[in-house]
PDB file of the backbone (N, CA, C, O) and the ligand in Angstrom, with CONECT records:
HET     ZN  A 101       1
ATOM      1  N   MET A   1     108.478 100.852  94.425  1.00  0.00           N
ATOM      2  CA  MET A   1     108.546 101.572  95.706  1.00  0.00           C
ATOM      3  C   MET A   1     107.204 102.241  95.979  1.00  0.00           C
ATOM      4  O   MET A   1     106.609 102.866  95.101  1.00  0.00           O
ATOM      5  N   VAL A   2     106.761 102.098  97.176  1.00  0.00           N
ATOM      6  CA  VAL A   2     105.465 102.628  97.555  1.00  0.00           C
ATOM      7  C   VAL A   2     105.647 104.003  98.197  1.00  0.00           C
ATOM      8  O   VAL A   2     106.473 104.181  99.092  1.00  0.00           O
ATOM      9  N   GLY A   3     104.867 104.963  97.728  1.00  0.00           N
ATOM     10  CA  GLY A   3     104.944 106.306  98.289  1.00  0.00           C
ATOM     11  C   GLY A   3     103.799 106.602  99.227  1.00  0.00           C
ATOM     12  O   GLY A   3     102.880 105.797  99.381  1.00  0.00           O
ATOM     13  N   SER A   4     103.860 107.753  99.849  1.00  0.00           N
ATOM     14  CA  SER A   4     102.824 108.124 100.812  1.00  0.00           C
ATOM     15  C   SER A   4     101.500 108.432 100.125  1.00  0.00           C
ATOM     16  O   SER A   4     100.478 108.573 100.797  1.00  0.00           O
ATOM     17  N   GLN A   5     101.501 108.541  98.780  1.00  0.00           N
ATOM     18  CA  GLN A   5     100.268 108.801  98.052  1.00  0.00           C
ATOM     19  C   GLN A   5      99.656 107.512  97.501  1.00  0.00           C
ATOM     20  O   GLN A   5      98.735 107.569  96.686  1.00  0.00           O
ATOM     21  N   ASP A   6     100.149 106.367  97.929  1.00  0.00           N
ATOM     22  CA  ASP A   6      99.621 105.100  97.434  1.00  0.00           C
ATOM     23  C   ASP A   6      98.122 105.025  97.675  1.00  0.00           C
ATOM     24  O   ASP A   6      97.624 105.467  98.710  1.00  0.00           O
ATOM     25  N   TRP A   7      97.407 104.458  96.703  1.00  0.00           N
ATOM     26  CA  TRP A   7      95.935 104.415  96.799  1.00  0.00           C
ATOM     27  C   TRP A   7      95.443 103.619  97.989  1.00  0.00           C
ATOM     28  O   TRP A   7      94.303 103.781  98.423  1.00  0.00           O
ATOM     29  N   ARG A   8      96.297 102.760  98.519  1.00  0.00           N
ATOM     30  CA  ARG A   8      95.846 101.915  99.624  1.00  0.00           C
ATOM     31  C   ARG A   8      95.948 102.600 100.977  1.00  0.00           C
ATOM     32  O   ARG A   8      95.517 102.049 101.990  1.00  0.00           O
ATOM     33  N   LEU A   9      96.515 103.795 100.997  1.00  0.00           N
ATOM     34  CA  LEU A   9      96.705 104.482 102.269  1.00  0.00           C
ATOM     35  C   LEU A   9      95.554 105.439 102.545  1.00  0.00           C
ATOM     36  O   LEU A   9      95.236 106.307 101.732  1.00  0.00           O
ATOM     37  N   PHE A  10      94.943 105.265 103.697  1.00  0.00           N
ATOM     38  CA  PHE A  10      93.912 106.224 104.104  1.00  0.00           C
ATOM     39  C   PHE A  10      93.859 106.333 105.624  1.00  0.00           C
ATOM     40  O   PHE A  10      92.793 106.235 106.231  1.00  0.00           O
ATOM     41  N   GLY A  11      94.995 106.531 106.208  1.00  0.00           N
ATOM     42  CA  GLY A  11      95.030 106.817 107.644  1.00  0.00           C
ATOM     43  C   GLY A  11      95.371 105.632 108.514  1.00  0.00           C
ATOM     44  O   GLY A  11      95.254 105.717 109.737  1.00  0.00           O
ATOM     45  N   GLN A  12      95.791 104.520 107.918  1.00  0.00           N
ATOM     46  CA  GLN A  12      96.104 103.342 108.739  1.00  0.00           C
ATOM     47  C   GLN A  12      97.242 103.591 109.723  1.00  0.00           C
ATOM     48  O   GLN A  12      97.357 102.890 110.729  1.00  0.00           O
ATOM     49  N   GLU A  13      98.096 104.601 109.435  1.00  0.00           N
ATOM     50  CA  GLU A  13      99.212 104.832 110.341  1.00  0.00           C
ATOM     51  C   GLU A  13      98.737 105.208 111.743  1.00  0.00           C
ATOM     52  O   GLU A  13      99.484 105.067 112.711  1.00  0.00           O
ATOM     53  N   LYS A  14      97.508 105.682 111.854  1.00  0.00           N
ATOM     54  CA  LYS A  14      96.988 106.048 113.180  1.00  0.00           C
ATOM     55  C   LYS A  14      96.940 104.847 114.112  1.00  0.00           C
ATOM     56  O   LYS A  14      97.140 104.982 115.319  1.00  0.00           O
ATOM     57  N   TYR A  15      96.673 103.673 113.551  1.00  0.00           N
ATOM     58  CA  TYR A  15      96.568 102.491 114.415  1.00  0.00           C
ATOM     59  C   TYR A  15      97.529 101.378 114.039  1.00  0.00           C
ATOM     60  O   TYR A  15      97.627 100.379 114.752  1.00  0.00           O
ATOM     61  N   LEU A  16      98.242 101.534 112.928  1.00  0.00           N
ATOM     62  CA  LEU A  16      99.143 100.449 112.522  1.00  0.00           C
ATOM     63  C   LEU A  16     100.617 100.845 112.503  1.00  0.00           C
ATOM     64  O   LEU A  16     101.481  99.984 112.338  1.00  0.00           O
ATOM     65  N   PHE A  17     100.913 102.121 112.666  1.00  0.00           N
ATOM     66  CA  PHE A  17     102.316 102.501 112.621  1.00  0.00           C
ATOM     67  C   PHE A  17     103.056 101.889 113.811  1.00  0.00           C
ATOM     68  O   PHE A  17     102.641 102.024 114.962  1.00  0.00           O
ATOM     69  N   GLY A  18     104.168 101.210 113.498  1.00  0.00           N
ATOM     70  CA  GLY A  18     104.970 100.624 114.566  1.00  0.00           C
ATOM     71  C   GLY A  18     104.332  99.429 115.248  1.00  0.00           C
ATOM     72  O   GLY A  18     104.785  99.011 116.313  1.00  0.00           O
ATOM     73  N   ALA A  19     103.290  98.873 114.652  1.00  0.00           N
ATOM     74  CA  ALA A  19     102.576  97.762 115.286  1.00  0.00           C
ATOM     75  C   ALA A  19     103.420  96.484 115.270  1.00  0.00           C
ATOM     76  O   ALA A  19     104.312  96.318 114.439  1.00  0.00           O
ATOM     77  N   THR A  20     103.118  95.609 116.191  1.00  0.00           N
ATOM     78  CA  THR A  20     103.700  94.269 116.202  1.00  0.00           C
ATOM     79  C   THR A  20     102.718  93.325 115.523  1.00  0.00           C
ATOM     80  O   THR A  20     101.542  93.268 115.884  1.00  0.00           O
ATOM     81  N   LEU A  21     103.208  92.596 114.549  1.00  0.00           N
ATOM     82  CA  LEU A  21     102.347  91.721 113.751  1.00  0.00           C
ATOM     83  C   LEU A  21     102.784  90.271 113.891  1.00  0.00           C
ATOM     84  O   LEU A  21     103.950  89.972 114.146  1.00  0.00           O
ATOM     85  N   VAL A  22     101.827  89.395 113.719  1.00  0.00           N
ATOM     86  CA  VAL A  22     102.082  87.964 113.754  1.00  0.00           C
ATOM     87  C   VAL A  22     101.664  87.373 112.419  1.00  0.00           C
ATOM     88  O   VAL A  22     100.555  87.629 111.951  1.00  0.00           O
ATOM     89  N   HIS A  23     102.521  86.598 111.809  1.00  0.00           N
ATOM     90  CA  HIS A  23     102.148  85.895 110.587  1.00  0.00           C
ATOM     91  C   HIS A  23     101.473  84.601 110.976  1.00  0.00           C
ATOM     92  O   HIS A  23     102.067  83.773 111.666  1.00  0.00           O
ATOM     93  N   ARG A  24     100.248  84.417 110.545  1.00  0.00           N
ATOM     94  CA  ARG A  24      99.536  83.210 110.947  1.00  0.00           C
ATOM     95  C   ARG A  24      98.401  82.891 109.984  1.00  0.00           C
ATOM     96  O   ARG A  24      98.016  83.704 109.143  1.00  0.00           O
ATOM     97  N   ASP A  25      97.890  81.701 110.135  1.00  0.00           N
ATOM     98  CA  ASP A  25      96.734  81.304 109.352  1.00  0.00           C
ATOM     99  C   ASP A  25      95.527  82.114 109.796  1.00  0.00           C
ATOM    100  O   ASP A  25      95.381  82.465 110.967  1.00  0.00           O
ATOM    101  N   TYR A  26      94.676  82.396 108.838  1.00  0.00           N
ATOM    102  CA  TYR A  26      93.494  83.168 109.172  1.00  0.00           C
ATOM    103  C   TYR A  26      92.481  82.312 109.933  1.00  0.00           C
ATOM    104  O   TYR A  26      92.087  81.235 109.486  1.00  0.00           O
ATOM    105  N   THR A  27      92.085  82.812 111.062  1.00  0.00           N
ATOM    106  CA  THR A  27      91.041  82.150 111.831  1.00  0.00           C
ATOM    107  C   THR A  27      90.339  83.184 112.671  1.00  0.00           C
ATOM    108  O   THR A  27      90.938  84.166 113.111  1.00  0.00           O
ATOM    109  N   ARG A  28      89.092  82.955 112.884  1.00  0.00           N
ATOM    110  CA  ARG A  28      88.367  83.841 113.776  1.00  0.00           C
ATOM    111  C   ARG A  28      88.270  83.240 115.186  1.00  0.00           C
ATOM    112  O   ARG A  28      87.741  83.870 116.101  1.00  0.00           O
ATOM    113  N   ASP A  29      88.775  82.042 115.346  1.00  0.00           N
ATOM    114  CA  ASP A  29      88.585  81.363 116.620  1.00  0.00           C
ATOM    115  C   ASP A  29      89.216  82.113 117.789  1.00  0.00           C
ATOM    116  O   ASP A  29      88.709  82.085 118.911  1.00  0.00           O
ATOM    117  N   GLN A  30      90.324  82.780 117.507  1.00  0.00           N
ATOM    118  CA  GLN A  30      91.047  83.422 118.591  1.00  0.00           C
ATOM    119  C   GLN A  30      90.553  84.834 118.876  1.00  0.00           C
ATOM    120  O   GLN A  30      91.030  85.484 119.807  1.00  0.00           O
ATOM    121  N   VAL A  31      89.635  85.293 118.110  1.00  0.00           N
ATOM    122  CA  VAL A  31      89.215  86.681 118.235  1.00  0.00           C
ATOM    123  C   VAL A  31      88.168  86.816 119.328  1.00  0.00           C
ATOM    124  O   VAL A  31      87.174  86.091 119.356  1.00  0.00           O
ATOM    125  N   VAL A  32      88.410  87.747 120.214  1.00  0.00           N
ATOM    126  CA  VAL A  32      87.501  87.944 121.336  1.00  0.00           C
ATOM    127  C   VAL A  32      86.216  88.606 120.868  1.00  0.00           C
ATOM    128  O   VAL A  32      85.132  88.335 121.385  1.00  0.00           O
ATOM    129  N   ASP A  33      86.358  89.465 119.895  1.00  0.00           N
ATOM    130  CA  ASP A  33      85.220  90.201 119.374  1.00  0.00           C
ATOM    131  C   ASP A  33      84.097  89.237 118.984  1.00  0.00           C
ATOM    132  O   ASP A  33      84.351  88.206 118.362  1.00  0.00           O
ATOM    133  N   SER A  34      82.878  89.566 119.343  1.00  0.00           N
ATOM    134  CA  SER A  34      81.773  88.644 119.106  1.00  0.00           C
ATOM    135  C   SER A  34      81.277  88.678 117.667  1.00  0.00           C
ATOM    136  O   SER A  34      80.534  87.789 117.249  1.00  0.00           O
ATOM    137  N   ARG A  35      81.672  89.681 116.910  1.00  0.00           N
ATOM    138  CA  ARG A  35      81.257  89.709 115.512  1.00  0.00           C
ATOM    139  C   ARG A  35      81.845  88.502 114.786  1.00  0.00           C
ATOM    140  O   ARG A  35      82.962  88.080 115.084  1.00  0.00           O
ATOM    141  N   TRP A  36      81.117  87.965 113.864  1.00  0.00           N
ATOM    142  CA  TRP A  36      81.667  86.917 113.006  1.00  0.00           C
ATOM    143  C   TRP A  36      81.551  87.406 111.570  1.00  0.00           C
ATOM    144  O   TRP A  36      80.532  87.214 110.907  1.00  0.00           O
ATOM    145  N   GLU A  37      82.590  88.024 111.124  1.00  0.00           N
ATOM    146  CA  GLU A  37      82.593  88.567 109.778  1.00  0.00           C
ATOM    147  C   GLU A  37      83.884  88.167 109.097  1.00  0.00           C
ATOM    148  O   GLU A  37      84.832  87.707 109.734  1.00  0.00           O
ATOM    149  N   ASP A  38      83.899  88.350 107.814  1.00  0.00           N
ATOM    150  CA  ASP A  38      85.157  88.186 107.106  1.00  0.00           C
ATOM    151  C   ASP A  38      86.027  89.392 107.395  1.00  0.00           C
ATOM    152  O   ASP A  38      85.528  90.483 107.670  1.00  0.00           O
ATOM    153  N   ASP A  39      87.307  89.188 107.330  1.00  0.00           N
ATOM    154  CA  ASP A  39      88.236  90.298 107.447  1.00  0.00           C
ATOM    155  C   ASP A  39      88.809  90.611 106.083  1.00  0.00           C
ATOM    156  O   ASP A  39      88.878  89.757 105.198  1.00  0.00           O
ATOM    157  N   HIS A  40      89.208  91.831 105.940  1.00  0.00           N
ATOM    158  CA  HIS A  40      89.832  92.272 104.704  1.00  0.00           C
ATOM    159  C   HIS A  40      91.192  92.865 105.022  1.00  0.00           C
ATOM    160  O   HIS A  40      91.433  93.385 106.111  1.00  0.00           O
ATOM    161  N   CYS A  41      92.066  92.769 104.043  1.00  0.00           N
ATOM    162  CA  CYS A  41      93.358  93.423 104.194  1.00  0.00           C
ATOM    163  C   CYS A  41      93.130  94.905 104.490  1.00  0.00           C
ATOM    164  O   CYS A  41      92.318  95.565 103.841  1.00  0.00           O
ATOM    165  N   GLU A  42      93.849  95.403 105.465  1.00  0.00           N
ATOM    166  CA  GLU A  42      93.674  96.799 105.861  1.00  0.00           C
ATOM    167  C   GLU A  42      94.039  97.774 104.751  1.00  0.00           C
ATOM    168  O   GLU A  42      93.666  98.946 104.801  1.00  0.00           O
ATOM    169  N   PHE A  43      94.762  97.296 103.761  1.00  0.00           N
ATOM    170  CA  PHE A  43      95.254  98.202 102.726  1.00  0.00           C
ATOM    171  C   PHE A  43      94.542  98.004 101.396  1.00  0.00           C
ATOM    172  O   PHE A  43      93.964  98.953 100.865  1.00  0.00           O
ATOM    173  N   CYS A  44      94.571  96.794 100.846  1.00  0.00           N
ATOM    174  CA  CYS A  44      94.021  96.590  99.507  1.00  0.00           C
ATOM    175  C   CYS A  44      92.618  96.011  99.540  1.00  0.00           C
ATOM    176  O   CYS A  44      91.935  95.992  98.516  1.00  0.00           O
ATOM    177  N   GLY A  45      92.175  95.536 100.703  1.00  0.00           N
ATOM    178  CA  GLY A  45      90.813  95.046 100.817  1.00  0.00           C
ATOM    179  C   GLY A  45      90.614  93.598 100.407  1.00  0.00           C
ATOM    180  O   GLY A  45      89.480  93.120 100.399  1.00  0.00           O
ATOM    181  N   THR A  46      91.675  92.888 100.067  1.00  0.00           N
ATOM    182  CA  THR A  46      91.536  91.474  99.736  1.00  0.00           C
ATOM    183  C   THR A  46      90.961  90.722 100.932  1.00  0.00           C
ATOM    184  O   THR A  46      91.301  91.006 102.080  1.00  0.00           O
ATOM    185  N   GLU A  47      90.098  89.774 100.650  1.00  0.00           N
ATOM    186  CA  GLU A  47      89.337  89.124 101.691  1.00  0.00           C
ATOM    187  C   GLU A  47      90.088  87.956 102.329  1.00  0.00           C
ATOM    188  O   GLU A  47      90.715  87.153 101.638  1.00  0.00           O
ATOM    189  N   PHE A  48      90.016  87.877 103.624  1.00  0.00           N
ATOM    190  CA  PHE A  48      90.500  86.701 104.344  1.00  0.00           C
ATOM    191  C   PHE A  48      89.305  85.850 104.719  1.00  0.00           C
ATOM    192  O   PHE A  48      88.342  86.338 105.311  1.00  0.00           O
ATOM    193  N   MET A  49      89.370  84.578 104.371  1.00  0.00           N
ATOM    194  CA  MET A  49      88.292  83.675 104.752  1.00  0.00           C
ATOM    195  C   MET A  49      88.889  82.335 105.140  1.00  0.00           C
ATOM    196  O   MET A  49      89.975  81.964 104.696  1.00  0.00           O
ATOM    197  N   ARG A  50      88.158  81.622 105.973  1.00  0.00           N
ATOM    198  CA  ARG A  50      88.595  80.265 106.290  1.00  0.00           C
ATOM    199  C   ARG A  50      88.160  79.295 105.214  1.00  0.00           C
ATOM    200  O   ARG A  50      88.805  78.273 104.983  1.00  0.00           O
ATOM    201  N   ASP A  51      87.048  79.627 104.550  1.00  0.00           N
ATOM    202  CA  ASP A  51      86.536  78.725 103.523  1.00  0.00           C
ATOM    203  C   ASP A  51      87.385  78.827 102.263  1.00  0.00           C
ATOM    204  O   ASP A  51      88.099  79.804 102.041  1.00  0.00           O
ATOM    205  N   ASN A  52      87.280  77.787 101.452  1.00  0.00           N
ATOM    206  CA  ASN A  52      88.200  77.657 100.338  1.00  0.00           C
ATOM    207  C   ASN A  52      87.611  78.215  99.046  1.00  0.00           C
ATOM    208  O   ASN A  52      87.430  77.483  98.073  1.00  0.00           O
ATOM    209  N   PHE A  53      87.313  79.516  99.040  1.00  0.00           N
ATOM    210  CA  PHE A  53      86.841  80.165  97.831  1.00  0.00           C
ATOM    211  C   PHE A  53      88.021  80.692  97.035  1.00  0.00           C
ATOM    212  O   PHE A  53      89.098  80.920  97.586  1.00  0.00           O
ATOM    213  N   PRO A  54      87.816  80.887  95.726  1.00  0.00           N
ATOM    214  CA  PRO A  54      88.910  81.489  94.952  1.00  0.00           C
ATOM    215  C   PRO A  54      89.151  82.936  95.369  1.00  0.00           C
ATOM    216  O   PRO A  54      88.238  83.621  95.831  1.00  0.00           O
ATOM    217  N   ASP A  55      90.355  83.380  95.206  1.00  0.00           N
ATOM    218  CA  ASP A  55      90.717  84.778  95.436  1.00  0.00           C
ATOM    219  C   ASP A  55      90.526  85.228  96.869  1.00  0.00           C
ATOM    220  O   ASP A  55      90.299  86.410  97.125  1.00  0.00           O
ATOM    221  N   VAL A  56      90.616  84.307  97.795  1.00  0.00           N
ATOM    222  CA  VAL A  56      90.628  84.710  99.192  1.00  0.00           C
ATOM    223  C   VAL A  56      91.948  84.245  99.803  1.00  0.00           C
ATOM    224  O   VAL A  56      92.616  83.345  99.294  1.00  0.00           O
ATOM    225  N   LEU A  57      92.286  84.876 100.882  1.00  0.00           N
ATOM    226  CA  LEU A  57      93.550  84.570 101.544  1.00  0.00           C
ATOM    227  C   LEU A  57      93.308  83.720 102.779  1.00  0.00           C
ATOM    228  O   LEU A  57      92.288  83.852 103.455  1.00  0.00           O
ATOM    229  N   HIS A  58      94.256  82.853 103.057  1.00  0.00           N
ATOM    230  CA  HIS A  58      94.126  81.982 104.229  1.00  0.00           C
ATOM    231  C   HIS A  58      95.197  82.246 105.280  1.00  0.00           C
ATOM    232  O   HIS A  58      95.193  81.644 106.353  1.00  0.00           O
ATOM    233  N   ASP A  59      96.085  83.129 104.965  1.00  0.00           N
ATOM    234  CA  ASP A  59      97.060  83.523 105.970  1.00  0.00           C
ATOM    235  C   ASP A  59      97.527  84.937 105.667  1.00  0.00           C
ATOM    236  O   ASP A  59      97.385  85.430 104.548  1.00  0.00           O
ATOM    237  N   GLY A  60      98.073  85.563 106.661  1.00  0.00           N
ATOM    238  CA  GLY A  60      98.524  86.934 106.486  1.00  0.00           C
ATOM    239  C   GLY A  60      99.160  87.420 107.770  1.00  0.00           C
ATOM    240  O   GLY A  60      99.533  86.633 108.640  1.00  0.00           O
ATOM    241  N   TYR A  61      99.274  88.721 107.868  1.00  0.00           N
ATOM    242  CA  TYR A  61      99.871  89.323 109.057  1.00  0.00           C
ATOM    243  C   TYR A  61      98.770  90.005 109.852  1.00  0.00           C
ATOM    244  O   TYR A  61      98.021  90.830 109.328  1.00  0.00           O
ATOM    245  N   ALA A  62      98.688  89.646 111.114  1.00  0.00           N
ATOM    246  CA  ALA A  62      97.630  90.175 111.966  1.00  0.00           C
ATOM    247  C   ALA A  62      98.238  90.923 113.139  1.00  0.00           C
ATOM    248  O   ALA A  62      99.340  90.620 113.595  1.00  0.00           O
ATOM    249  N   THR A  63      97.487  91.909 113.614  1.00  0.00           N
ATOM    250  CA  THR A  63      97.878  92.534 114.871  1.00  0.00           C
ATOM    251  C   THR A  63      97.664  91.530 115.996  1.00  0.00           C
ATOM    252  O   THR A  63      96.944  90.545 115.833  1.00  0.00           O
ATOM    253  N   LEU A  64      98.292  91.786 117.128  1.00  0.00           N
ATOM    254  CA  LEU A  64      98.244  90.804 118.210  1.00  0.00           C
ATOM    255  C   LEU A  64      96.829  90.564 118.710  1.00  0.00           C
ATOM    256  O   LEU A  64      96.517  89.474 119.190  1.00  0.00           O
ATOM    257  N   ASN A  65      95.979  91.560 118.604  1.00  0.00           N
ATOM    258  CA  ASN A  65      94.590  91.363 119.035  1.00  0.00           C
ATOM    259  C   ASN A  65      93.722  90.751 117.941  1.00  0.00           C
ATOM    260  O   ASN A  65      92.534  90.514 118.159  1.00  0.00           O
ATOM    261  N   GLY A  66      94.302  90.491 116.759  1.00  0.00           N
ATOM    262  CA  GLY A  66      93.566  89.836 115.687  1.00  0.00           C
ATOM    263  C   GLY A  66      92.536  90.697 115.001  1.00  0.00           C
ATOM    264  O   GLY A  66      91.754  90.194 114.193  1.00  0.00           O
ATOM    265  N   LEU A  67      92.514  91.969 115.297  1.00  0.00           N
ATOM    266  CA  LEU A  67      91.478  92.828 114.722  1.00  0.00           C
ATOM    267  C   LEU A  67      91.851  93.361 113.349  1.00  0.00           C
ATOM    268  O   LEU A  67      90.973  93.691 112.552  1.00  0.00           O
ATOM    269  N   HIS A  68      93.123  93.449 113.070  1.00  0.00           N
ATOM    270  CA  HIS A  68      93.566  94.014 111.805  1.00  0.00           C
ATOM    271  C   HIS A  68      94.422  92.998 111.069  1.00  0.00           C
ATOM    272  O   HIS A  68      95.333  92.401 111.643  1.00  0.00           O
ATOM    273  N   TRP A  69      94.115  92.808 109.785  1.00  0.00           N
ATOM    274  CA  TRP A  69      94.840  91.845 108.967  1.00  0.00           C
ATOM    275  C   TRP A  69      95.449  92.549 107.767  1.00  0.00           C
ATOM    276  O   TRP A  69      94.873  93.476 107.199  1.00  0.00           O
ATOM    277  N   ILE A  70      96.626  92.079 107.403  1.00  0.00           N
ATOM    278  CA  ILE A  70      97.349  92.674 106.283  1.00  0.00           C
ATOM    279  C   ILE A  70      97.840  91.534 105.402  1.00  0.00           C
ATOM    280  O   ILE A  70      98.436  90.579 105.899  1.00  0.00           O
ATOM    281  N   CYS A  71      97.594  91.625 104.093  1.00  0.00           N
ATOM    282  CA  CYS A  71      98.037  90.562 103.206  1.00  0.00           C
ATOM    283  C   CYS A  71      99.551  90.644 103.005  1.00  0.00           C
ATOM    284  O   CYS A  71     100.178  91.656 103.318  1.00  0.00           O
ATOM    285  N   THR A  72     100.117  89.581 102.487  1.00  0.00           N
ATOM    286  CA  THR A  72     101.574  89.522 102.350  1.00  0.00           C
ATOM    287  C   THR A  72     102.096  90.589 101.405  1.00  0.00           C
ATOM    288  O   THR A  72     103.140  91.189 101.658  1.00  0.00           O
ATOM    289  N   ASP A  73     101.373  90.829 100.313  1.00  0.00           N
ATOM    290  CA  ASP A  73     101.829  91.849  99.370  1.00  0.00           C
ATOM    291  C   ASP A  73     101.891  93.221 100.026  1.00  0.00           C
ATOM    292  O   ASP A  73     102.880  93.941  99.889  1.00  0.00           O
ATOM    293  N   CYS A  74     100.832  93.574 100.738  1.00  0.00           N
ATOM    294  CA  CYS A  74     100.808  94.889 101.374  1.00  0.00           C
ATOM    295  C   CYS A  74     101.807  94.938 102.529  1.00  0.00           C
ATOM    296  O   CYS A  74     102.429  95.970 102.779  1.00  0.00           O
ATOM    297  N   PHE A  75     101.950  93.840 103.212  1.00  0.00           N
ATOM    298  CA  PHE A  75     102.956  93.800 104.271  1.00  0.00           C
ATOM    299  C   PHE A  75     104.327  94.148 103.706  1.00  0.00           C
ATOM    300  O   PHE A  75     105.045  94.976 104.267  1.00  0.00           O
ATOM    301  N   ASN A  76     104.684  93.514 102.596  1.00  0.00           N
ATOM    302  CA  ASN A  76     105.996  93.768 102.010  1.00  0.00           C
ATOM    303  C   ASN A  76     106.106  95.202 101.493  1.00  0.00           C
ATOM    304  O   ASN A  76     107.159  95.830 101.600  1.00  0.00           O
ATOM    305  N   ASP A  77     105.002  95.714 100.928  1.00  0.00           N
ATOM    306  CA  ASP A  77     105.040  97.066 100.373  1.00  0.00           C
ATOM    307  C   ASP A  77     105.168  98.132 101.461  1.00  0.00           C
ATOM    308  O   ASP A  77     105.882  99.120 101.290  1.00  0.00           O
ATOM    309  N   PHE A  78     104.478  97.928 102.566  1.00  0.00           N
ATOM    310  CA  PHE A  78     104.381  98.999 103.553  1.00  0.00           C
ATOM    311  C   PHE A  78     105.253  98.802 104.788  1.00  0.00           C
ATOM    312  O   PHE A  78     105.309  99.662 105.666  1.00  0.00           O
ATOM    313  N   LYS A  79     105.926  97.667 104.843  1.00  0.00           N
ATOM    314  CA  LYS A  79     106.746  97.414 106.030  1.00  0.00           C
ATOM    315  C   LYS A  79     107.770  98.530 106.287  1.00  0.00           C
ATOM    316  O   LYS A  79     107.916  98.959 107.431  1.00  0.00           O
ATOM    317  N   PRO A  80     108.485  99.011 105.254  1.00  0.00           N
ATOM    318  CA  PRO A  80     109.453 100.080 105.552  1.00  0.00           C
ATOM    319  C   PRO A  80     108.784 101.360 106.048  1.00  0.00           C
ATOM    320  O   PRO A  80     109.339 102.075 106.882  1.00  0.00           O
ATOM    321  N   MET A  81     107.603 101.638 105.535  1.00  0.00           N
ATOM    322  CA  MET A  81     106.911 102.867 105.903  1.00  0.00           C
ATOM    323  C   MET A  81     106.330 102.782 107.317  1.00  0.00           C
ATOM    324  O   MET A  81     106.351 103.761 108.063  1.00  0.00           O
ATOM    325  N   PHE A  82     105.816 101.612 107.673  1.00  0.00           N
ATOM    326  CA  PHE A  82     105.109 101.470 108.951  1.00  0.00           C
ATOM    327  C   PHE A  82     105.990 100.906 110.061  1.00  0.00           C
ATOM    328  O   PHE A  82     105.595 100.889 111.226  1.00  0.00           O
ATOM    329  N   ARG A  83     107.174 100.449 109.699  1.00  0.00           N
ATOM    330  CA  ARG A  83     108.136  99.971 110.699  1.00  0.00           C
ATOM    331  C   ARG A  83     107.544  98.899 111.613  1.00  0.00           C
ATOM    332  O   ARG A  83     107.645  98.966 112.838  1.00  0.00           O
ATOM    333  N   TRP A  84     106.930  97.921 110.980  1.00  0.00           N
ATOM    334  CA  TRP A  84     106.325  96.848 111.770  1.00  0.00           C
ATOM    335  C   TRP A  84     107.387  95.938 112.383  1.00  0.00           C
ATOM    336  O   TRP A  84     108.477  95.762 111.839  1.00  0.00           O
ATOM    337  N   THR A  85     107.043  95.386 113.495  1.00  0.00           N
ATOM    338  CA  THR A  85     107.818  94.328 114.105  1.00  0.00           C
ATOM    339  C   THR A  85     107.042  93.032 113.927  1.00  0.00           C
ATOM    340  O   THR A  85     105.838  92.988 114.179  1.00  0.00           O
ATOM    341  N   VAL A  86     107.723  91.979 113.495  1.00  0.00           N
ATOM    342  CA  VAL A  86     107.058  90.687 113.331  1.00  0.00           C
ATOM    343  C   VAL A  86     107.524  89.772 114.454  1.00  0.00           C
ATOM    344  O   VAL A  86     108.720  89.622 114.701  1.00  0.00           O
ATOM    345  N   THR A  87     106.574  89.177 115.114  1.00  0.00           N
ATOM    346  CA  THR A  87     106.888  88.308 116.225  1.00  0.00           C
ATOM    347  C   THR A  87     106.339  86.920 115.962  1.00  0.00           C
ATOM    348  O   THR A  87     105.484  86.738 115.095  1.00  0.00           O
ATOM    349  N   GLU A  88     106.816  85.963 116.690  1.00  0.00           N
ATOM    350  CA  GLU A  88     106.283  84.616 116.571  1.00  0.00           C
ATOM    351  C   GLU A  88     104.889  84.568 117.201  1.00  0.00           C
ATOM    352  O   GLU A  88     104.571  85.340 118.106  1.00  0.00           O
ATOM    353  N   GLU A  89     104.094  83.669 116.715  1.00  0.00           N
ATOM    354  CA  GLU A  89     102.769  83.516 117.288  1.00  0.00           C
ATOM    355  C   GLU A  89     102.874  83.071 118.734  1.00  0.00           C
ATOM    356  O   GLU A  89     103.585  82.110 119.028  1.00  0.00           O
ATOM    357  N   PRO A  90     102.185  83.742 119.643  1.00  0.00           N
ATOM    358  CA  PRO A  90     102.266  83.343 121.040  1.00  0.00           C
ATOM    359  C   PRO A  90     101.767  81.922 121.241  1.00  0.00           C
ATOM    360  O   PRO A  90     100.839  81.472 120.570  1.00  0.00           O
ATOM    361  N   ALA A  91     102.381  81.243 122.150  1.00  0.00           N
ATOM    362  CA  ALA A  91     101.931  79.894 122.474  1.00  0.00           C
ATOM    363  C   ALA A  91     100.522  79.944 123.050  1.00  0.00           C
ATOM    364  O   ALA A  91     100.167  80.918 123.715  1.00  0.00           O
ATOM    365  N   PRO A  92      99.717  78.922 122.811  1.00  0.00           N
ATOM    366  CA  PRO A  92      98.364  78.909 123.357  1.00  0.00           C
ATOM    367  C   PRO A  92      98.407  79.074 124.875  1.00  0.00           C
ATOM    368  O   PRO A  92      99.172  78.404 125.568  1.00  0.00           O
ATOM    369  N   GLY A  93      97.588  79.961 125.362  1.00  0.00           N
ATOM    370  CA  GLY A  93      97.529  80.184 126.802  1.00  0.00           C
ATOM    371  C   GLY A  93      98.483  81.246 127.297  1.00  0.00           C
ATOM    372  O   GLY A  93      98.422  81.639 128.462  1.00  0.00           O
ATOM    373  N   ALA A  94      99.365  81.718 126.430  1.00  0.00           N
ATOM    374  CA  ALA A  94     100.269  82.787 126.856  1.00  0.00           C
ATOM    375  C   ALA A  94      99.477  84.086 127.016  1.00  0.00           C
ATOM    376  O   ALA A  94      98.481  84.301 126.324  1.00  0.00           O
ATOM    377  N   PRO A  95      99.908  84.924 127.903  1.00  0.00           N
ATOM    378  CA  PRO A  95      99.170  86.165 128.122  1.00  0.00           C
ATOM    379  C   PRO A  95      99.267  87.105 126.932  1.00  0.00           C
ATOM    380  O   PRO A  95      98.699  88.197 126.959  1.00  0.00           O
TER     381      PRO A  95
HETATM  382 ZN    ZN A 101      96.621  93.880 100.906  1.00  0.00          ZN2+
END
């Protein structure tokens, strides 16, 4: 059971509490932001990459704007605390 003193918590509830998340493959293609960087899990810092390196993740839970990514382990650990809603990935071209 994860408590509020978990080492992975440092204020994410400000922007992730009650968020709607989509489980999907990691890609930067859909991101509007012009930066091209790797993303890390918002909680444990595990890296998301498209390339096939060891110890990187290729899918996870993302916010609808694709700016925040959460790995499956942290998703499962913090879901009760953050009360996330999981939705299906929007169809291409949907608003
Ligand atoms: Zn994580």
